[in-house]
N, C-alpha and C positions, 0 to 999 in steps of 0.2 A: 754892537753895542759892546759898552763896557761900564758894568758898575759893582764899584769895589764902596766897601763900608769898613771903615778905620774901627774897631769895639774894644769892649773888655766884656768878660763871660757874668762881670755884676749888675752891667750898665743895663736897669731896665727901658730908658730908652732905644740903646740897640738894639734889645731886641724887640719893642714895636717895630722899630724902622726895617727889621731884617722879616717880619710878620707879615709887616706891609705889602714888603718888596711878593712875598710870596703870595700871600694872596692872589697880587696883580698877573702875576705868573713871570714874575721880572726875575733871570740869574743874575747875581752875582756871585764876586769874591767878601768872602770875609777875612776882614784883618784882624785877630788879635793879637793888639800892642801890648796887651797885657802876658802874653806870654813872648812875642818877637820884640825885643828891643831897640831892634837895627830898625825897623818899623814908624815905631817915634815918631824919629826925625822925619821921614819920609811926610810923616799923618803933618806934622808942625809946618815943613815949609812948602805944604799945597794948602794948606787954613790958618797957621798963625795962630793955632789954636790947641793947648794939649787937651782939650774937653772931649769927651767923646758922646756920639758917634760924628764921625767926621762922614761923610756919604761924596763921592766923588761921581757923580752922571756926565761922563765923555768929557770929563775938565768943569764940567759944574759943580764946583764944591759950595757944600750944604754942611752946616756946622747945628749939630742937634735933628730931633727928628722935627721937622716941617714938612709937614702932610703936603702942603699947597706948592711948596715949593719943589718936593720930591717929584709934585706929579704936574708939572710947568717944566721942568729940566728933562722928564721923559718924554712929553708930549712933541718936545724938541729933535727926540731922536727919532719921531715915525717920519 
């Protein structure tokens, strides 16, 4: 299982997404694009967006905190 979250430290929806995954016991890698500019292009290549969070669940890209889409992507991984 591979879950990446492209986020910034000041983004409230990023915090919500990380809290939600943590509450479900889902491990993830947090990539702070505010601190690592090289990852901004990687995030844009995946999502076409500059907004955060961008969540990559095994190649399924979710822009923003969308609990239903997160749950659907996680269900496909089981």
